[in-house]
All heavy atoms as a GROMACS GRO file, in nm:
protein
  607
    1MET      N    1  -0.811   1.959   0.672
    1MET     CA    2  -0.745   1.888   0.566
    1MET      C    3  -0.720   1.985   0.451
    1MET      O    4  -0.810   2.059   0.412
    1MET     CB    5  -0.833   1.771   0.521
    1MET     CG    6  -0.778   1.695   0.402
    1MET     SD    7  -0.880   1.556   0.348
    1MET     CE    8  -0.820   1.428   0.451
    2THR      N    9  -0.599   1.982   0.400
    2THR     CA   10  -0.567   2.070   0.288
    2THR      C   11  -0.612   2.005   0.157
    2THR      O   12  -0.639   1.884   0.151
    2THR     CB   13  -0.416   2.096   0.281
    2THR    OG1   14  -0.351   1.972   0.247
    2THR    CG2   15  -0.361   2.151   0.412
    3ALA      N   16  -0.617   2.084   0.052
    3ALA     CA   17  -0.653   2.032  -0.079
    3ALA      C   18  -0.554   1.923  -0.123
    3ALA      O   19  -0.593   1.821  -0.180
    3ALA     CB   20  -0.658   2.144  -0.181
    4GLY      N   21  -0.426   1.944  -0.094
    4GLY     CA   22  -0.326   1.844  -0.129
    4GLY      C   23  -0.347   1.713  -0.056
    4GLY      O   24  -0.334   1.605  -0.114
    5ASN      N   25  -0.383   1.721   0.074
    5ASN     CA   26  -0.412   1.600   0.150
    5ASN      C   27  -0.533   1.527   0.094
    5ASN      O   28  -0.535   1.404   0.087
    5ASN     CB   29  -0.437   1.631   0.297
    5ASN     CG   30  -0.316   1.683   0.369
    5ASN    OD1   31  -0.323   1.785   0.436
    5ASN    ND2   32  -0.203   1.616   0.358
    6LEU      N   33  -0.634   1.603   0.056
    6LEU     CA   34  -0.754   1.543  -0.001
    6LEU      C   35  -0.722   1.472  -0.131
    6LEU      O   36  -0.766   1.358  -0.154
    6LEU     CB   37  -0.862   1.650  -0.024
    6LEU     CG   38  -0.989   1.600  -0.093
    6LEU    CD1   39  -1.058   1.493  -0.010
    6LEU    CD2   40  -1.083   1.716  -0.121
    7ILE      N   41  -0.644   1.535  -0.216
    7ILE     CA   42  -0.607   1.473  -0.344
    7ILE      C   43  -0.527   1.346  -0.320
    7ILE      O   44  -0.549   1.243  -0.386
    7ILE     CB   45  -0.532   1.573  -0.433
    7ILE    CG1   46  -0.631   1.681  -0.480
    7ILE    CG2   47  -0.465   1.504  -0.552
    7ILE    CD1   48  -0.568   1.799  -0.547
    8ASN      N   49  -0.435   1.349  -0.225
    8ASN     CA   50  -0.357   1.229  -0.194
    8ASN      C   51  -0.447   1.118  -0.142
    8ASN      O   52  -0.430   1.001  -0.179
    8ASN     CB   53  -0.247   1.260  -0.093
    8ASN     CG   54  -0.136   1.344  -0.151
    8ASN    OD1   55  -0.120   1.350  -0.272
    8ASN    ND2   56  -0.062   1.410  -0.066
    9ALA      N   57  -0.541   1.151  -0.055
    9ALA     CA   58  -0.634   1.049  -0.002
    9ALA      C   59  -0.718   0.988  -0.114
    9ALA      O   60  -0.740   0.867  -0.117
    9ALA     CB   61  -0.724   1.111   0.105
   10LEU      N   62  -0.763   1.072  -0.206
   10LEU     CA   63  -0.840   1.021  -0.320
   10LEU      C   64  -0.755   0.932  -0.410
   10LEU      O   65  -0.803   0.830  -0.461
   10LEU     CB   66  -0.899   1.137  -0.400
   10LEU     CG   67  -1.009   1.216  -0.329
   10LEU    CD1   68  -1.048   1.340  -0.410
   10LEU    CD2   69  -1.130   1.129  -0.301
   11ALA      N   70  -0.628   0.966  -0.426
   11ALA     CA   71  -0.538   0.883  -0.508
   11ALA      C   72  -0.518   0.747  -0.443
   11ALA      O   73  -0.515   0.644  -0.512
   11ALA     CB   74  -0.404   0.954  -0.528
   12VAL      N   75  -0.504   0.744  -0.312
   12VAL     CA   76  -0.490   0.616  -0.241
   12VAL      C   77  -0.617   0.534  -0.258
   12VAL      O   78  -0.612   0.414  -0.291
   12VAL     CB   79  -0.458   0.639  -0.092
   12VAL    CG1   80  -0.470   0.510  -0.013
   12VAL    CG2   81  -0.318   0.697  -0.077
   13GLU      N   82  -0.732   0.594  -0.240
   13GLU     CA   83  -0.858   0.523  -0.257
   13GLU      C   84  -0.875   0.473  -0.400
   13GLU      O   85  -0.922   0.361  -0.421
   13GLU     CB   86  -0.977   0.612  -0.219
   13GLU     CG   87  -0.992   0.631  -0.071
   13GLU     CD   88  -1.020   0.501   0.002
   13GLU    OE1   89  -1.106   0.422  -0.042
   13GLU    OE2   90  -0.952   0.475   0.103
   14ALA      N   91  -0.836   0.554  -0.497
   14ALA     CA   92  -0.848   0.514  -0.637
   14ALA      C   93  -0.753   0.400  -0.671
   14ALA      O   94  -0.770   0.332  -0.771
   14ALA     CB   95  -0.820   0.634  -0.728
   15THR      N   96  -0.654   0.376  -0.587
   15THR     CA   97  -0.562   0.265  -0.606
   15THR      C   98  -0.609   0.140  -0.534
   15THR      O   99  -0.612   0.032  -0.592
   15THR     CB  100  -0.421   0.302  -0.556
   15THR    OG1  101  -0.374   0.413  -0.633
   15THR    CG2  102  -0.325   0.186  -0.570
   16VAL      N  103  -0.648   0.153  -0.408
   16VAL     CA  104  -0.680   0.032  -0.331
   16VAL      C  105  -0.813  -0.030  -0.371
   16VAL      O  106  -0.829  -0.152  -0.362
   16VAL     CB  107  -0.673   0.056  -0.179
   16VAL    CG1  108  -0.532   0.092  -0.138
   16VAL    CG2  109  -0.771   0.159  -0.132
   17ARG      N  110  -0.907   0.047  -0.420
   17ARG     CA  111  -1.035  -0.012  -0.461
   17ARG      C  112  -1.018  -0.107  -0.580
   17ARG      O  113  -1.073  -0.217  -0.578
   17ARG     CB  114  -1.140   0.095  -0.491
   17ARG     CG  115  -1.176   0.176  -0.369
   17ARG     CD  116  -1.227   0.090  -0.255
   17ARG     NE  117  -1.232   0.168  -0.133
   17ARG     CZ  118  -1.207   0.121  -0.014
   17ARG    NH1  119  -1.176  -0.004   0.003
   17ARG    NH2  120  -1.214   0.197   0.092
   18PRO      N  121  -0.942  -0.072  -0.685
   18PRO     CA  122  -0.918  -0.170  -0.792
   18PRO      C  123  -0.841  -0.293  -0.742
   18PRO      O  124  -0.862  -0.403  -0.792
   18PRO     CB  125  -0.835  -0.094  -0.896
   18PRO     CG  126  -0.871   0.048  -0.876
   18PRO     CD  127  -0.895   0.062  -0.727
   19LEU      N  128  -0.755  -0.276  -0.642
   19LEU     CA  129  -0.686  -0.392  -0.585
   19LEU      C  130  -0.788  -0.485  -0.518
   19LEU      O  131  -0.777  -0.607  -0.528
   19LEU     CB  132  -0.580  -0.348  -0.484
   19LEU     CG  133  -0.459  -0.274  -0.540
   19LEU    CD1  134  -0.368  -0.230  -0.428
   19LEU    CD2  135  -0.384  -0.359  -0.640
   20ASP      N  136  -0.887  -0.427  -0.452
   20ASP     CA  137  -0.993  -0.507  -0.391
   20ASP      C  138  -1.072  -0.582  -0.499
   20ASP      O  139  -1.103  -0.700  -0.484
   20ASP     CB  140  -1.089  -0.420  -0.310
   20ASP     CG  141  -1.026  -0.359  -0.186
   20ASP    OD1  142  -0.921  -0.410  -0.141
   20ASP    OD2  143  -1.083  -0.261  -0.135
   21LEU      N  144  -1.105  -0.513  -0.605
   21LEU     CA  145  -1.181  -0.574  -0.714
   21LEU      C  146  -1.103  -0.686  -0.781
   21LEU      O  147  -1.160  -0.787  -0.821
   21LEU     CB  148  -1.220  -0.469  -0.819
   21LEU     CG  149  -1.333  -0.376  -0.781
   21LEU    CD1  150  -1.351  -0.270  -0.889
   21LEU    CD2  151  -1.462  -0.454  -0.764
   22ALA      N  152  -0.973  -0.670  -0.792
   22ALA     CA  153  -0.890  -0.770  -0.860
   22ALA      C  154  -0.894  -0.904  -0.788
   22ALA      O  155  -0.876  -1.008  -0.851
   22ALA     CB  156  -0.747  -0.720  -0.873
   23VAL      N  157  -0.918  -0.903  -0.658
   23VAL     CA  158  -0.928  -1.029  -0.584
   23VAL      C  159  -1.052  -1.107  -0.629
   23VAL      O  160  -1.047  -1.227  -0.654
   23VAL     CB  161  -0.932  -1.002  -0.431
   23VAL    CG1  162  -0.961  -1.130  -0.354
   23VAL    CG2  163  -0.801  -0.941  -0.386
   24ALA      N  164  -1.164  -1.037  -0.641
   24ALA     CA  165  -1.289  -1.100  -0.679
   24ALA      C  166  -1.304  -1.113  -0.831
   24ALA      O  167  -1.369  -1.206  -0.879
   24ALA     CB  168  -1.407  -1.022  -0.623
   25LEU      N  169  -1.246  -1.021  -0.903
   25LEU     CA  170  -1.257  -1.019  -1.049
   25LEU      C  171  -1.118  -1.014  -1.110
   25LEU      O  172  -1.067  -0.906  -1.143
   25LEU     CB  173  -1.338  -0.896  -1.094
   25LEU     CG  174  -1.478  -0.881  -1.033
   25LEU    CD1  175  -1.534  -0.743  -1.062
   25LEU    CD2  176  -1.569  -0.989  -1.088
   26PRO      N  177  -1.052  -1.128  -1.125
   26PRO     CA  178  -0.912  -1.129  -1.168
   26PRO      C  179  -0.887  -1.061  -1.302
   26PRO      O  180  -0.775  -1.019  -1.329
   26PRO     CB  181  -0.876  -1.276  -1.174
   26PRO     CG  182  -0.986  -1.352  -1.114
   26PRO     CD  183  -1.103  -1.261  -1.099
   27HIS      N  184  -0.989  -1.048  -1.386
   27HIS     CA  185  -0.969  -0.986  -1.517
   27HIS      C  186  -0.999  -0.836  -1.516
   27HIS      O  187  -0.986  -0.769  -1.618
   27HIS     CB  188  -1.056  -1.056  -1.623
   27HIS     CG  189  -1.021  -1.201  -1.637
   27HIS    ND1  190  -0.899  -1.243  -1.683
   27HIS    CD2  191  -1.091  -1.312  -1.607
   27HIS    CE1  192  -0.895  -1.375  -1.682
   27HIS    NE2  193  -1.010  -1.420  -1.637
   28ALA      N  194  -1.038  -0.785  -1.399
   28ALA     CA  195  -1.065  -0.641  -1.388
   28ALA      C  196  -0.933  -0.564  -1.400
   28ALA      O  197  -0.828  -0.612  -1.356
   28ALA     CB  198  -1.131  -0.610  -1.255
   29PRO      N  199  -0.938  -0.446  -1.460
   29PRO     CA  200  -0.814  -0.368  -1.470
   29PRO      C  201  -0.767  -0.324  -1.332
   29PRO      O  202  -0.847  -0.296  -1.243
   29PRO     CB  203  -0.855  -0.247  -1.555
   29PRO     CG  204  -1.002  -0.238  -1.544
   29PRO     CD  205  -1.052  -0.378  -1.517
   30GLY      N  206  -0.638  -0.322  -1.314
   30GLY     CA  207  -0.579  -0.279  -1.188
   30GLY      C  208  -0.563  -0.128  -1.184
   30GLY      O  209  -0.607  -0.057  -1.275
   31PRO      N  210  -0.498  -0.077  -1.081
   31PRO     CA  211  -0.476   0.067  -1.071
   31PRO      C  212  -0.373   0.114  -1.172
   31PRO      O  213  -0.300   0.034  -1.230
   31PRO     CB  214  -0.424   0.084  -0.928
   31PRO     CG  215  -0.361  -0.047  -0.896
   31PRO     CD  216  -0.442  -0.150  -0.968
   32SER      N  217  -0.368   0.243  -1.192
   32SER     CA  218  -0.267   0.300  -1.281
   32SER      C  219  -0.129   0.273  -1.223
   32SER      O  220  -0.114   0.250  -1.103
   32SER     CB  221  -0.289   0.451  -1.295
   32SER     OG  222  -0.257   0.514  -1.173
   33PRO      N  223  -0.025   0.279  -1.305
   33PRO     CA  224   0.111   0.254  -1.253
   33PRO      C  225   0.152   0.353  -1.143
   33PRO      O  226   0.233   0.320  -1.057
   33PRO     CB  227   0.200   0.272  -1.376
   33PRO     CG  228   0.110   0.252  -1.493
   33PRO     CD  229  -0.027   0.297  -1.448
   34GLU      N  230   0.095   0.471  -1.144
   34GLU     CA  231   0.129   0.571  -1.042
   34GLU      C  232   0.059   0.545  -0.909
   34GLU      O  233   0.097   0.599  -0.806
   34GLU     CB  234   0.092   0.712  -1.091
   34GLU     CG  235   0.161   0.757  -1.217
   34GLU     CD  236   0.095   0.707  -1.345
   34GLU    OE1  237  -0.016   0.651  -1.340
   34GLU    OE2  238   0.157   0.722  -1.451
   35GLY      N  239  -0.043   0.461  -0.911
   35GLY     CA  240  -0.122   0.436  -0.791
   35GLY      C  241  -0.042   0.384  -0.673
   35GLY      O  242  -0.051   0.439  -0.562
   36PRO      N  243   0.035   0.275  -0.690
   36PRO     CA  244   0.112   0.225  -0.576
   36PRO      C  245   0.208   0.328  -0.518
   36PRO      O  246   0.233   0.330  -0.398
   36PRO     CB  247   0.186   0.104  -0.634
   36PRO     CG  248   0.095   0.056  -0.743
   36PRO     CD  249   0.040   0.182  -0.804
   37ALA      N  250   0.260   0.418  -0.602
   37ALA     CA  251   0.347   0.524  -0.551
   37ALA      C  252   0.269   0.618  -0.460
   37ALA      O  253   0.322   0.665  -0.358
   37ALA     CB  254   0.410   0.601  -0.666
   38ALA      N  255   0.143   0.645  -0.492
   38ALA     CA  256   0.060   0.730  -0.407
   38ALA      C  257   0.034   0.662  -0.272
   38ALA      O  258   0.039   0.726  -0.167
   38ALA     CB  259  -0.072   0.762  -0.476
   39VAL      N  260   0.009   0.530  -0.276
   39VAL     CA  261  -0.009   0.456  -0.152
   39VAL      C  262   0.120   0.461  -0.070
   39VAL      O  263   0.119   0.485   0.050
   39VAL     CB  264  -0.050   0.310  -0.180
   39VAL    CG1  265  -0.052   0.228  -0.051
   39VAL    CG2  266  -0.186   0.304  -0.247
   40GLY      N  267   0.232   0.441  -0.139
   40GLY     CA  268   0.361   0.445  -0.071
   40GLY      C  269   0.387   0.579  -0.004
   40GLY      O  270   0.433   0.585   0.110
   41ALA      N  271   0.355   0.686  -0.075
   41ALA     CA  272   0.376   0.820  -0.019
   41ALA      C  273   0.291   0.841   0.106
   41ALA      O  274   0.334   0.904   0.202
   41ALA     CB  275   0.345   0.926  -0.124
   42ALA      N  276   0.169   0.786   0.105
   42ALA     CA  277   0.081   0.802   0.220
   42ALA      C  278   0.126   0.717   0.339
   42ALA      O  279   0.111   0.758   0.454
   42ALA     CB  280  -0.062   0.764   0.182
   43LEU      N  281   0.181   0.598   0.311
   43LEU     CA  282   0.216   0.505   0.419
   43LEU      C  283   0.362   0.508   0.458
   43LEU      O  284   0.398   0.455   0.563
   43LEU     CB  285   0.180   0.362   0.377
   43LEU     CG  286   0.034   0.334   0.346
   43LEU    CD1  287   0.016   0.189   0.303
   43LEU    CD2  288  -0.054   0.365   0.466
   44ASP      N  289   0.446   0.568   0.375
   44ASP     CA  290   0.591   0.563   0.399
   44ASP      C  291   0.626   0.616   0.536
   44ASP      O  292   0.585   0.724   0.576
   44ASP     CB  293   0.664   0.642   0.291
   44ASP     CG  294   0.808   0.600   0.274
   44ASP    OD1  295   0.840   0.484   0.308
   44ASP    OD2  296   0.888   0.681   0.227
   45GLY      N  297   0.703   0.540   0.608
   45GLY     CA  298   0.750   0.581   0.739
   45GLY      C  299   0.657   0.544   0.854
   45GLY      O  300   0.698   0.548   0.969
   46LEU      N  301   0.533   0.505   0.827
   46LEU     CA  302   0.441   0.472   0.935
   46LEU      C  303   0.488   0.353   1.020
   46LEU      O  304   0.472   0.354   1.141
   46LEU     CB  305   0.300   0.444   0.882
   46LEU     CG  306   0.223   0.567   0.833
   46LEU    CD1  307   0.086   0.525   0.781
   46LEU    CD2  308   0.207   0.669   0.943
   47PRO      N  309   0.550   0.249   0.958
   47PRO     CA  310   0.595   0.139   1.043
   47PRO      C  311   0.727   0.168   1.113
   47PRO      O  312   0.788   0.080   1.172
   47PRO     CB  313   0.608   0.022   0.947
   47PRO     CG  314   0.633   0.083   0.815
   47PRO     CD  315   0.560   0.216   0.817
   48GLY      N  316   0.775   0.291   1.108
   48GLY     CA  317   0.898   0.327   1.179
   48GLY      C  318   1.020   0.334   1.090
   48GLY      O  319   1.128   0.364   1.137
   49ARG      N  320   1.003   0.307   0.963
   49ARG     CA  321   1.112   0.320   0.867
   49ARG      C  322   1.050   0.335   0.729
   49ARG      O  323   0.936   0.297   0.709
   49ARG     CB  324   1.204   0.199   0.873
   49ARG     CG  325   1.135   0.069   0.839
   49ARG     CD  326   1.223  -0.050   0.857
   49ARG     NE  327   1.306  -0.067   0.739
   49ARG     CZ  328   1.384  -0.172   0.722
   49ARG    NH1  329   1.391  -0.265   0.814
   49ARG    NH2  330   1.456  -0.184   0.615
   50PRO      N  331   1.124   0.390   0.634
   50PRO     CA  332   1.068   0.405   0.499
   50PRO      C  333   1.030   0.270   0.439
   50PRO      O  334   1.090   0.168   0.471
   50PRO     CB  335   1.181   0.470   0.419
   50PRO     CG  336   1.271   0.530   0.521
   50PRO     CD  337   1.258   0.445   0.645
   51GLY      N  338   0.932   0.273   0.352
   51GLY     CA  339   0.892   0.152   0.282
   51GLY      C  340   0.986   0.124   0.166
   51GLY      O  341   1.093   0.183   0.156
   52PRO      N  342   0.945   0.034   0.079
   52PRO     CA  343   1.030   0.001  -0.035
   52PRO      C  344   1.050   0.122  -0.125
   52PRO      O  345   0.964   0.209  -0.132
   52PRO     CB  346   0.953  -0.109  -0.108
   52PRO     CG  347   0.816  -0.108  -0.052
   52PRO     CD  348   0.819  -0.038   0.080
   53PRO      N  349   1.165   0.128  -0.195
   53PRO     CA  350   1.190   0.245  -0.281
   53PRO      C  351   1.086   0.261  -0.391
   53PRO      O  352   1.049   0.370  -0.427
   53PRO     CB  353   1.327   0.219  -0.342
   53PRO     CG  354   1.381   0.098  -0.278
   53PRO     CD  355   1.274   0.035  -0.194
   54LYS      N  356   1.036   0.150  -0.445
   54LYS     CA  357   0.932   0.157  -0.547
   54LYS      C  358   0.816   0.069  -0.501
   54LYS      O  359   0.829  -0.052  -0.492
   54LYS     CB  360   0.985   0.108  -0.682
   54LYS     CG  361   0.881   0.120  -0.790
   54LYS     CD  362   0.935   0.084  -0.925
   54LYS     CE  363   0.822   0.097  -1.025
   54LYS     NZ  364   0.860   0.064  -1.157
   55TRP      N  365   0.705   0.131  -0.470
   55TRP     CA  366   0.589   0.057  -0.421
   55TRP      C  367   0.521  -0.014  -0.536
   55TRP      O  368   0.499   0.043  -0.642
   55TRP     CB  369   0.492   0.151  -0.352
   55TRP     CG  370   0.535   0.187  -0.215
   55TRP    CD1  371   0.638   0.271  -0.182
   55TRP    CD2  372   0.480   0.141  -0.093
   55TRP    NE1  373   0.649   0.279  -0.047
   55TRP    CE2  374   0.554   0.201   0.011
   55TRP    CE3  375   0.375   0.056  -0.061
   55TRP    CZ2  376   0.525   0.177   0.145
   55TRP    CZ3  377   0.346   0.034   0.072
   55TRP    CH2  378   0.421   0.094   0.173
   56SER      N  379   0.485  -0.140  -0.516
   56SER     CA  380   0.414  -0.220  -0.616
   56SER      C  381   0.272  -0.246  -0.566
   56SER      O  382   0.236  -0.209  -0.454
   56SER     CB  383   0.486  -0.354  -0.635
   56SER     OG  384   0.471  -0.433  -0.518
   57ASP      N  385   0.192  -0.313  -0.650
   57ASP     CA  386   0.058  -0.352  -0.607
   57ASP      C  387   0.066  -0.438  -0.482
   57ASP      O  388  -0.013  -0.424  -0.390
   57ASP     CB  389  -0.013  -0.431  -0.717
   57ASP     CG  390  -0.054  -0.345  -0.835
   57ASP    OD1  391  -0.026  -0.224  -0.835
   57ASP    OD2  392  -0.114  -0.401  -0.928
   58ALA      N  393   0.165  -0.530  -0.478
   58ALA     CA  394   0.178  -0.620  -0.363
   58ALA      C  395   0.210  -0.541  -0.236
   58ALA      O  396   0.152  -0.567  -0.130
   58ALA     CB  397   0.288  -0.723  -0.388
   59HIS      N  398   0.298  -0.442  -0.246
   59HIS     CA  399   0.330  -0.358  -0.130
   59HIS      C  400   0.207  -0.279  -0.085
   59HIS      O  401   0.182  -0.262   0.033
   59HIS     CB  402   0.444  -0.261  -0.161
   59HIS     CG  403   0.574  -0.328  -0.186
   59HIS    ND1  404   0.640  -0.315  -0.306
   59HIS    CD2  405   0.650  -0.411  -0.111
   59HIS    CE1  406   0.751  -0.385  -0.301
   59HIS    NE2  407   0.759  -0.445  -0.184
   60ALA      N  408   0.131  -0.229  -0.183
   60ALA     CA  409   0.010  -0.153  -0.150
   60ALA      C  410  -0.090  -0.242  -0.077
   60ALA      O  411  -0.155  -0.198   0.017
   60ALA     CB  412  -0.052  -0.093  -0.275
   61ARG      N  413  -0.102  -0.368  -0.119
   61ARG     CA  414  -0.193  -0.460  -0.052
   61ARG      C  415  -0.150  -0.483   0.093
   61ARG      O  416  -0.232  -0.481   0.184
   61ARG     CB  417  -0.196  -0.594  -0.124
   61ARG     CG  418  -0.270  -0.595  -0.253
   61ARG     CD  419  -0.268  -0.737  -0.309
   61ARG     NE  420  -0.296  -0.742  -0.450
   61ARG     CZ  421  -0.417  -0.741  -0.501
   61ARG    NH1  422  -0.521  -0.734  -0.423
   61ARG    NH2  423  -0.434  -0.746  -0.630
   62VAL      N  424  -0.022  -0.506   0.114
   62VAL     CA  425   0.029  -0.530   0.249
   62VAL      C  426   0.016  -0.404   0.334
   62VAL      O  427  -0.028  -0.409   0.449
   62VAL     CB  428   0.175  -0.580   0.245
   62VAL    CG1  429   0.237  -0.582   0.384
   62VAL    CG2  430   0.183  -0.718   0.182
   63GLY      N  431   0.053  -0.291   0.277
   63GLY     CA  432   0.052  -0.166   0.352
   63GLY      C  433  -0.086  -0.122   0.396
   63GLY      O  434  -0.101  -0.049   0.494
   64THR      N  435  -0.189  -0.168   0.324
   64THR     CA  436  -0.326  -0.131   0.360
   64THR      C  437  -0.400  -0.245   0.429
   64THR      O  438  -0.521  -0.236   0.449
   64THR     CB  439  -0.404  -0.085   0.235
   64THR    OG1  440  -0.404  -0.191   0.138
   64THR    CG2  441  -0.345   0.042   0.177
   65GLY      N  442  -0.329  -0.352   0.463
   65GLY     CA  443  -0.390  -0.461   0.536
   65GLY      C  444  -0.470  -0.558   0.451
   65GLY      O  445  -0.546  -0.639   0.502
   66ARG      N  446  -0.453  -0.552   0.321
   66ARG     CA  447  -0.527  -0.641   0.231
   66ARG      C  448  -0.454  -0.772   0.205
   66ARG      O  449  -0.509  -0.862   0.145
   66ARG     CB  450  -0.556  -0.568   0.100
   66ARG     CG  451  -0.663  -0.463   0.121
   66ARG     CD  452  -0.665  -0.363   0.008
   66ARG     NE  453  -0.783  -0.280   0.016
   66ARG     CZ  454  -0.797  -0.178   0.100
   66ARG    NH1  455  -0.700  -0.148   0.184
   66ARG    NH2  456  -0.907  -0.106   0.101
   67ALA      N  457  -0.329  -0.782   0.247
   67ALA     CA  458  -0.249  -0.903   0.234
   67ALA      C  459  -0.149  -0.906   0.349
   67ALA      O  460  -0.116  -0.803   0.407
   67ALA     CB  461  -0.176  -0.906   0.099
   68ALA      N  462  -0.103  -1.026   0.380
   68ALA     CA  463  -0.005  -1.042   0.487
   68ALA      C  464   0.136  -1.034   0.429
   68ALA      O  465   0.158  -1.058   0.310
   68ALA     CB  466  -0.025  -1.177   0.554
   69LEU      N  467   0.230  -0.998   0.513
   69LEU     CA  468   0.370  -0.999   0.472
   69LEU      C  469   0.414  -1.143   0.444
   69LEU      O  470   0.372  -1.236   0.513
   69LEU     CB  471   0.458  -0.944   0.585
   69LEU     CG  472   0.449  -0.796   0.616
   69LEU    CD1  473   0.518  -0.765   0.748
   69LEU    CD2  474   0.511  -0.715   0.504
   70THR      N  475   0.499  -1.159   0.344
   70THR     CA  476   0.559  -1.290   0.320
   70THR      C  477   0.670  -1.310   0.423
   70THR      O  478   0.713  -1.215   0.489
   70THR     CB  479   0.619  -1.299   0.179
   70THR    OG1  480   0.728  -1.206   0.169
   70THR    CG2  481   0.515  -1.270   0.071
   71ASP      N  482   0.718  -1.432   0.434
   71ASP     CA  483   0.828  -1.459   0.527
   71ASP      C  484   0.951  -1.376   0.490
   71ASP      O  485   1.019  -1.323   0.578
   71ASP     CB  486   0.863  -1.608   0.528
   71ASP     CG  487   0.754  -1.691   0.594
   71ASP    OD1  488   0.673  -1.635   0.671
   71ASP    OD2  489   0.751  -1.813   0.569
   72ALA      N  490   0.978  -1.363   0.360
   72ALA     CA  491   1.095  -1.285   0.316
   72ALA      C  492   1.079  -1.138   0.351
   72ALA      O  493   1.174  -1.072   0.395
   72ALA     CB  494   1.116  -1.303   0.165
   73GLU      N  495   0.959  -1.083   0.331
   73GLU     CA  496   0.934  -0.943   0.366
   73GLU      C  497   0.945  -0.923   0.517
   73GLU      O  498   1.002  -0.824   0.563
   73GLU     CB  499   0.795  -0.900   0.318
   73GLU     CG  500   0.784  -0.891   0.168
   73GLU     CD  501   0.641  -0.882   0.119
   73GLU    OE1  502   0.548  -0.929   0.188
   73GLU    OE2  503   0.621  -0.828   0.009
   74ARG      N  504   0.892  -1.018   0.594
   74ARG     CA  505   0.899  -1.009   0.739
   74ARG      C  506   1.045  -1.009   0.785
   74ARG      O  507   1.084  -0.930   0.871
   74ARG     CB  508   0.823  -1.127   0.799
   74ARG     CG  509   0.786  -1.110   0.942
   74ARG     CD  510   0.681  -1.211   0.983
   74ARG     NE  511   0.546  -1.165   0.959
   74ARG     CZ  512   0.487  -1.067   1.024
   74ARG    NH1  513   0.552  -1.001   1.116
   74ARG    NH2  514   0.365  -1.032   0.997
   75ALA      N  515   1.127  -1.096   0.724
   75ALA     CA  516   1.269  -1.102   0.759
   75ALA      C  517   1.340  -0.973   0.722
   75ALA      O  518   1.423  -0.922   0.798
   75ALA     CB  519   1.335  -1.221   0.690
   76ALA      N  520   1.308  -0.917   0.604
   76ALA     CA  521   1.373  -0.793   0.559
   76ALA      C  522   1.337  -0.675   0.649
   76ALA      O  523   1.421  -0.588   0.673
   76ALA     CB  524   1.335  -0.763   0.414
   77LEU      N  525   1.215  -0.672   0.698
   77LEU     CA  526   1.171  -0.561   0.782
   77LEU      C  527   1.219  -0.573   0.926
   77LEU      O  528   1.226  -0.474   0.998
   77LEU     CB  529   1.018  -0.551   0.782
   77LEU     CG  530   0.956  -0.494   0.655
   77LEU    CD1  531   0.807  -0.519   0.655
   77LEU    CD2  532   0.987  -0.347   0.643
   78GLY      N  533   1.248  -0.695   0.969
   78GLY     CA  534   1.291  -0.714   1.107
   78GLY      C  535   1.181  -0.675   1.204
   78GLY      O  536   1.063  -0.702   1.179
   79PRO      N  537   1.215  -0.609   1.315
   79PRO     CA  538   1.115  -0.573   1.416
   79PRO      C  539   1.003  -0.483   1.363
   79PRO      O  540   0.892  -0.483   1.416
   79PRO     CB  541   1.195  -0.500   1.524
   79PRO     CG  542   1.336  -0.543   1.505
   79PRO     CD  543   1.350  -0.574   1.358
   80ALA      N  544   1.030  -0.407   1.256
   80ALA     CA  545   0.926  -0.319   1.201
   80ALA      C  546   0.810  -0.400   1.142
   80ALA      O  547   0.700  -0.348   1.126
   80ALA     CB  548   0.986  -0.228   1.093
   81ALA      N  549   0.833  -0.528   1.111
   81ALA     CA  550   0.727  -0.612   1.055
   81ALA      C  551   0.608  -0.625   1.151
   81ALA      O  552   0.495  -0.643   1.107
   81ALA     CB  553   0.782  -0.749   1.020
   82ASP      N  554   0.634  -0.613   1.279
   82ASP     CA  555   0.526  -0.623   1.378
   82ASP      C  556   0.431  -0.504   1.371
   82ASP      O  557   0.324  -0.509   1.430
   82ASP     CB  558   0.584  -0.635   1.520
   82ASP     CG  559   0.658  -0.765   1.539
   82ASP    OD1  560   0.630  -0.862   1.467
   82ASP    OD2  561   0.747  -0.768   1.628
   83ARG      N  562   0.469  -0.400   1.302
   83ARG     CA  563   0.384  -0.281   1.291
   83ARG      C  564   0.300  -0.281   1.163
   83ARG      O  565   0.243  -0.179   1.126
   83ARG     CB  566   0.471  -0.155   1.296
   83ARG     CG  567   0.536  -0.140   1.430
   83ARG     CD  568   0.603  -0.006   1.444
   83ARG     NE  569   0.726  -0.029   1.519
   83ARG     CZ  570   0.846  -0.001   1.477
   83ARG    NH1  571   0.864   0.059   1.364
   83ARG    NH2  572   0.951  -0.028   1.551
   84PHE      N  573   0.295  -0.394   1.093
   84PHE     CA  574   0.215  -0.402   0.970
   84PHE      C  575   0.080  -0.462   1.000
   84PHE      O  576   0.069  -0.553   1.082
   84PHE     CB  577   0.289  -0.486   0.864
   84PHE     CG  578   0.375  -0.401   0.778
   84PHE    CD1  579   0.501  -0.366   0.817
   84PHE    CD2  580   0.328  -0.354   0.656
   84PHE    CE1  581   0.581  -0.287   0.738
   84PHE    CE2  582   0.407  -0.274   0.576
   84PHE     CZ  583   0.534  -0.240   0.618
   85PRO      N  584  -0.023  -0.416   0.935
   85PRO     CA  585  -0.022  -0.308   0.838
   85PRO      C  586  -0.016  -0.171   0.907
   85PRO      O  587  -0.081  -0.152   1.009
   85PRO     CB  588  -0.152  -0.324   0.762
   85PRO     CG  589  -0.245  -0.385   0.861
   85PRO     CD  590  -0.157  -0.474   0.948
   86PRO      N  591   0.060  -0.078   0.852
   86PRO     CA  592   0.072   0.053   0.916
   86PRO      C  593  -0.057   0.132   0.918
   86PRO      O  594  -0.075   0.219   1.001
   86PRO     CB  595   0.180   0.125   0.835
   86PRO     CG  596   0.184   0.054   0.704
   86PRO     CD  597   0.141  -0.087   0.732
   87SER      N  598  -0.148   0.102   0.826
   87SER     CA  599  -0.274   0.177   0.823
   87SER      C  600  -0.382   0.111   0.907
   87SER      O  601  -0.490   0.164   0.918
   87SER     CB  602  -0.323   0.191   0.679
   87SER     OG  603  -0.357   0.062   0.628
   88GLY      N  604  -0.353  -0.003   0.967
   88GLY     CA  605  -0.455  -0.078   1.039
   88GLY      C  606  -0.459  -0.053   1.186
   88GLY      O  607  -0.391   0.014   1.250
   0.00000   0.00000   0.00000
């Protein structure tokens, strides 16, 4: 693993852990605004096509298996929706 890979992995972890906490502690602070972009960079392309142009907390939750795709997201992804979560 390169130093860059390690830093990216730490950025993803630093994003998804606050998302986990937010479920149990709704008033807990969420990840930094750059966090979902780090998750997106790590997961982009895994389901067979690029993810959304701007990753949000909701996309990060779905991409890491912490939430299910909505019907609208499933329809937009088409057959690629069957590959979610890409990290799971």
